[in-house]
N, C-alpha and C positions, 0 to 999 in steps of 0.2 A: 504494500500500500504506500501511497505517497501522501505526505502531509498536505501537499497541494498549494496552500497559500496561508499566510498568517490569519486572514479573516476566517478561514475554515476552522483553524484551531480555536479561534475566539467564539464564533457563533454556532459551531457544530460540535462543541466539546462532548456533549452527551452521546452523539452518534459515533464520534471517534472512539469513545470509551467502550461502546458496545462492539465495535469492530476489532479493536486491538487484541483481544484474547485469541482471535483467529488469524492473526497476521504473523507470517514467518519472516518476511523481509519488509522493513520499514525504511522509506527514503524521505529525505527532507533537506532543506537548506538551513543555513545558520539562523536566519530570521524566523523561519517556521519553528525550528527547535526552541529558540528562545521564547517565542510567543506561547508555544505549548507549555513550557516550563512556567511562565508567568501565570497563565490561565489556571494551572494546577497548583499554584502556590509553592513551588519548589524553591524559590528564593535563590536561584543561581542563573547566571548567564553563561557559565562555562559549558561549551558545547560537548566536551568529552564527558562531563558528569551527566548532562542531559541524555546523551546517547546511552550511557550505562543504565540510567534509570529507566529509559524506555525499553531497553533490552531485557530488563528484569520485570517488566509489566507481566502480571499473571497470564499464563496461556491456558486456553480451554483444553487443548489436547494433552498437554503435559509430556508429550513424547518428542516434540521437536523444539529446538531452541529458536529464539528470535534473533535476527541479525539486524542491527540498525546502522544505516549509512547516512551520514550527514555530509552533503555536498557543499562545498564552499561557493560563495558568490564572488570570490576574489582569488588571491594567490595563496590563501591558507590551505593546508592539506585537507584531503578527504578523511573524515573520521569514521571508523568502523568499530562498533561495539559488539562483542560476541563472547559468550562464556565468562562474563565478568572482567574482560580485558578490553582495552582500547588499542587499536592499531591506527597509525596515521600514514597516509599515502601522499607523497608530495605531488603537487600540481606541476606538470612540465610546462614551463613558460615558453610561449612562442613569440617570435618578433611580431610587433603590431601589424606589419605589412602582410603577415601570413594569416591573420585572423579575418575571416570573411563575415561571420555572423555568429554571435553567441546566444541568440534567442533560441530557447529550447534545448540548450546544451545539456542541462541536467536531465530533462525528459528523455533525450536521446541516450544518455548514459544508463538511465533506468531501463529503457527498452532494450539496450544492448545486454544488460545484465539478465533481463528476463529471457531474451533469446538464447543466451548461453546456458541458462539453467533449465529452460523448458523449450527445446526446439519445437517451433510451431509447425503445423502442416501448411504448406504453401497453398494459397487459394488457386494457384495456376496449375499445379500438377499433383497435388496431394502427397508430395514427398517431403520429408523433413528438410528444413533449411539448415545448412551447416551453422553450428553455433560460432564458428570462427569467422563468419562473414559479417562484416559491419553492416548495420541497417542502411548506412549511407550508400552502400554499393548495390542494394536491391534495385531491381528494374522498375519498381513502383514506389510511390510515396509511402514512407513509413506511417504517415498520419492516416492513411486510408487502408493500411494492411490489416485485414481481419485476422486476429491471432486465435487459432484453435489449437490448444495444446493437447498432445496425446497423454500427458501426465497431469491429471486433475488434482493431484495431492499437493502441488506447489504452484499455485496461481499467484501472480503478482498483478496488482491493479495499478494502472497508470491513470491518475486523475489529473488532467490538465485543463 
């Protein structure tokens, strides 16, 4: 699931709390994570602590752990919380002349993660798409690609 936007964390707190026990992978950016923390009275803006607390949110199944990924909106590293530990992955800086458009970059990273962990069935030929292929290389727009996963046990929702 994706935290989607700060206002979602503010105005749909109850709905998010109902979904979270069923979420295996939770994505969000720093602002969304900090808003979630504020709305829940956690009194911290530390993204690593917020990611840890979200990863420890009770699960309905009790059999799979939750992984929380906080994507930066800047040059700060990506934060991943899993099993009570935080890992940080540095952002590879590109020269400004190499950046075409950053709009939707986090959504594309989330989609790429979902494709890698749940190869969908292609709407064109009903064969699995290689998880190693970047969605930017697909012959059709990723925003219109219907994703039907052969593995229903690990669905990731991308709410943009």
